[in-house]
C-alpha positions in Angstrom: 72.7 235.7 440.6 70.5 233.8 443.1 69.6 230.0 442.7 67.3 228.0 444.4 67.9 224.4 444.5 65.3 221.5 446.2 66.7 218.3 447.1 70.9 220.3 447.2 72.0 218.1 449.8 71.7 214.6 447.9 74.3 212.6 444.6 73.3 215.1 442.0 71.4 218.4 443.7 74.7 219.0 445.6 77.3 219.1 442.8 74.8 221.1 441.4 75.1 223.5 444.3 79.0 222.9 444.4 79.1 223.7 440.2 76.8 227.0 441.3 79.1 227.9 444.4 82.2 228.0 442.5 81.0 230.2 439.8 80.1 232.9 442.2 75.9 232.5 442.4 74.8 232.6 445.4 72.8 229.4 446.3 70.2 228.5 448.8 69.0 224.8 449.6 65.7 223.3 451.0 66.5 219.5 451.3 64.2 217.7 454.5 67.7 214.8 454.4 65.6 212.0 454.0 68.5 210.9 451.6 70.1 213.6 451.1 73.3 214.5 453.9 74.2 217.9 455.2 78.0 216.9 454.7 77.6 216.6 451.2 77.3 221.0 451.0 79.7 221.9 453.5 79.8 225.0 451.6 76.4 226.4 452.6 76.1 228.1 455.4 73.6 227.8 457.6 71.6 230.8 456.5 71.0 229.4 453.1 70.5 226.1 454.2 66.3 225.3 455.2 65.8 221.7 456.6 62.6 221.7 455.5 60.2 219.3 453.5 59.3 220.5 449.5 56.1 220.4 450.8 56.1 223.5 452.8 54.4 225.9 450.1 54.5 228.9 452.8 58.0 228.4 452.8 58.4 227.8 449.2 56.3 230.9 448.0 58.2 232.9 451.1 61.8 232.6 449.4 60.3 233.0 446.1 59.1 236.1 447.2 62.0 237.4 449.0 65.0 236.4 446.6 64.0 236.5 443.1 65.8 232.9 441.7 67.6 233.6 438.8 67.6 229.7 438.6 65.5 227.1 440.1 66.6 223.4 440.2 63.7 220.7 441.5 65.7 217.9 442.4 63.4 217.0 445.6 61.6 213.8 444.9 60.3 210.5 446.6 63.1 209.0 444.5 62.9 205.2 446.0 60.6 203.7 443.6 60.0 201.1 446.0 58.5 203.3 448.5 56.3 205.1 445.9 54.8 202.2 445.2 54.0 201.3 448.9 52.9 205.0 449.2 51.1 206.0 446.3 49.3 209.0 447.9 52.2 210.1 450.1 54.4 210.5 447.2 51.9 212.1 445.1 52.1 215.3 447.4 55.7 214.8 447.3 56.6 214.6 443.6 54.0 216.4 442.3 52.0 218.5 444.1 55.3 220.2 445.7 56.5 220.2 441.6 53.2 222.8 441.4 53.5 224.7 443.8 56.9 225.4 442.5 56.1 226.4 439.7 53.0 228.3 440.8 55.5 230.2 442.9 57.6 231.0 440.2 54.8 231.6 438.0 53.1 234.2 440.6 56.5 236.1 442.4 59.4 235.7 440.5 60.3 238.5 437.9 64.0 237.4 437.7 63.5 233.8 436.4 65.8 232.5 433.5 64.9 228.7 434.1 63.0 226.2 436.0 65.0 222.8 435.8 63.1 220.2 436.7 64.9 216.8 436.7 62.7 213.7 435.1 64.1 210.1 434.5 64.7 207.3 432.1 62.1 205.4 434.0 58.6 206.4 432.2 60.1 204.7 429.1 59.2 201.5 431.3 60.3 198.2 429.2 59.4 198.9 425.6 62.0 197.2 423.7 62.2 200.3 421.4 66.0 201.2 421.1 67.9 203.9 421.3 65.0 206.2 423.8 63.8 209.3 421.9 62.2 211.9 423.9 60.0 212.5 420.0 60.0 208.8 418.9 59.8 206.6 421.6 56.4 205.5 423.6 56.5 205.7 427.5 55.2 203.1 429.6 55.6 204.2 433.3 55.5 200.8 435.2 55.6 202.6 438.9 53.8 206.1 440.8 57.6 207.3 440.9 57.6 206.9 436.8 53.8 208.4 436.5 54.8 211.3 438.7 58.1 211.9 437.0 56.4 212.1 433.6 53.3 214.5 435.2 56.1 216.7 436.2 57.6 216.6 432.8 53.9 217.7 431.4 54.0 220.5 434.3 56.6 221.7 433.5 55.7 222.1 429.6 52.1 223.5 429.9 53.4 226.3 432.4 55.4 227.3 429.6 52.9 227.0 426.8 50.1 228.5 429.3 52.2 231.2 431.3 55.6 231.6 429.8 57.4 230.2 432.2 61.4 229.4 431.0 61.0 225.9 432.1 63.2 222.2 431.0 63.4 219.3 431.9 65.9 216.3 431.6 65.3 212.6 431.5 68.3 210.8 433.4 69.9 207.7 432.7 71.6 206.2 434.8 74.1 208.7 436.8 76.9 207.8 438.9 79.2 209.7 440.6 80.8 210.8 444.3 78.6 211.0 446.6 76.4 208.1 445.6 75.0 206.1 448.4 75.1 202.5 447.6 72.8 201.7 450.7 70.0 203.1 449.2 67.7 200.8 447.2 68.1 203.1 444.2 71.6 203.3 444.2 72.6 202.9 440.9 74.6 199.6 439.9 78.2 201.3 439.9 78.0 202.1 443.3 76.9 199.2 444.5 79.9 197.1 442.8 82.3 199.4 444.2 81.2 199.0 447.9 81.1 195.3 447.1 84.9 195.9 446.0 85.9 197.8 449.2 84.5 195.2 451.2 85.4 192.0 449.4 82.0 191.1 449.3 79.6 188.8 447.2 78.1 190.1 444.0 75.0 189.1 442.6 74.0 189.8 438.9 70.3 189.3 438.5 69.7 187.5 435.1 73.2 187.0 432.5 75.2 190.1 433.3 74.9 191.1 429.4 72.0 193.5 430.6 73.0 196.7 429.3 72.8 200.4 430.5 73.4 204.3 429.0 75.9 205.0 432.5 76.2 209.0 432.6 79.1 210.3 435.0 77.8 212.8 437.0 80.5 215.3 435.4 79.4 214.7 431.7 75.6 215.5 433.2 76.5 218.9 434.8 77.5 219.4 431.2 74.0 218.5 430.2 72.4 220.8 432.6 73.8 224.0 432.1 73.7 223.6 428.3 70.0 223.1 428.8 69.2 226.2 431.6 71.9 229.2 429.3 69.8 227.9 426.1 66.0 230.3 425.6 66.0 227.2 422.8 65.1 224.9 425.4 62.2 226.7 426.8 59.3 223.9 427.3 61.4 220.9 426.1 62.1 218.1 427.6 65.8 216.0 426.5 67.3 212.9 427.5 70.7 213.1 429.6 73.1 210.2 428.6 75.8 209.4 426.6 74.2 207.8 423.3 76.1 204.3 424.8 75.0 200.9 425.8 77.7 199.0 428.1 77.0 195.6 430.1 77.2 194.8 433.5 79.6 192.4 433.5 82.3 194.9 431.2 81.3 197.2 434.3 82.2 194.5 437.5 85.7 193.1 435.1 86.6 197.1 435.2 86.2 197.8 438.7 88.4 194.0 439.0 90.8 195.9 436.6 91.2 198.5 439.0 90.9 196.9 442.3 93.6 194.4 441.0 91.2 191.3 442.4 88.2 190.1 441.5 85.4 189.1 444.3 82.9 186.3 444.3 79.6 186.5 441.8 76.6 184.6 441.2 74.1 184.8 438.6 70.2 185.3 439.7 67.0 184.7 438.0 66.4 188.2 436.4 64.1 190.3 438.6 60.1 190.5 437.4 60.4 194.4 435.5 63.8 194.2 434.9 65.1 195.4 431.1 67.4 193.6 429.3 68.4 197.1 427.2 68.4 200.6 427.6 70.5 203.4 426.1 69.3 207.2 424.9 69.1 209.0 422.1 70.9 212.7 423.0 71.4 213.9 419.3 68.6 216.6 420.4 71.2 217.4 423.0 74.3 217.3 420.8 72.9 219.4 418.4 73.2 222.0 421.5 76.7 221.2 421.7 76.6 218.3 424.4 79.8 216.2 423.9 80.2 213.7 426.7 83.9 213.1 428.1 84.1 210.3 429.8 83.2 206.4 428.5 82.7 204.1 431.4 86.6 203.1 431.3 87.5 206.9 432.7 84.5 207.7 434.8 84.8 204.8 437.2 88.7 205.5 437.2 87.7 208.8 437.9 85.0 208.0 440.5 86.9 205.6 442.4 89.9 208.0 442.8 87.7 210.3 444.2 86.6 207.8 446.6 90.4 206.8 447.6 91.4 210.6 448.1 
């Protein structure tokens, strides 16, 4: 089968690409390498890699027409919340226009599409206090252009199914972590930042009291969730949370790294940042009803993540 992955050299996209490649699929990747790395996908040759912006709609259309992809994973986006705040118009083109054009190209020209996957974000829930976060039961309160744009992408994916019959599905990613996550980026997960601090024996700062909780999902569990929803026709036109359904506080995470490394790094506490939410975790009941069973708690995930980095 043929697979197209936008943003396929990034953290999550490269893991999707690797899994597809290992399953014997022919994988095509479009990535402008603004945040991704070519070395993340050494198994993709130059004839299947396009160093292009996903806003190159002529290229997108031509690829869809020519290759009739079975699966399309739309992972590309301007992913920095800060950057979308600074560039609302440009990020709108990156995160909404490109999504619509990719959907439309598949609607018009792809007769073989089995599933269009849209990568969404738990950021769309904003700072509302209700827990756990539920797709059906929680209100959304996007607080940045990034969150608005991800919510819009979900809605376009849903109506492309309801209006045109396109087999789409979206997952709202919670706090994903694992190998290839860049700790230097301003949108990186806190686990990769803590890891970098321990490797460099550098001080770490808790914003707030360290008791804030998040729903951390290891990359392998996320891949399990993605594969479940793309292979089930019942998921067409739907949106699901992608988390574990559990919450872990940051002090516990910090102590897990200290236990693994055998030493602590200096740490301090500063006032919580404006807009930071205290607690967040997902209701993944609908995903579990499809067979999703997370295999990694935070301790197990951190251990495998650190072992990978050492290797």
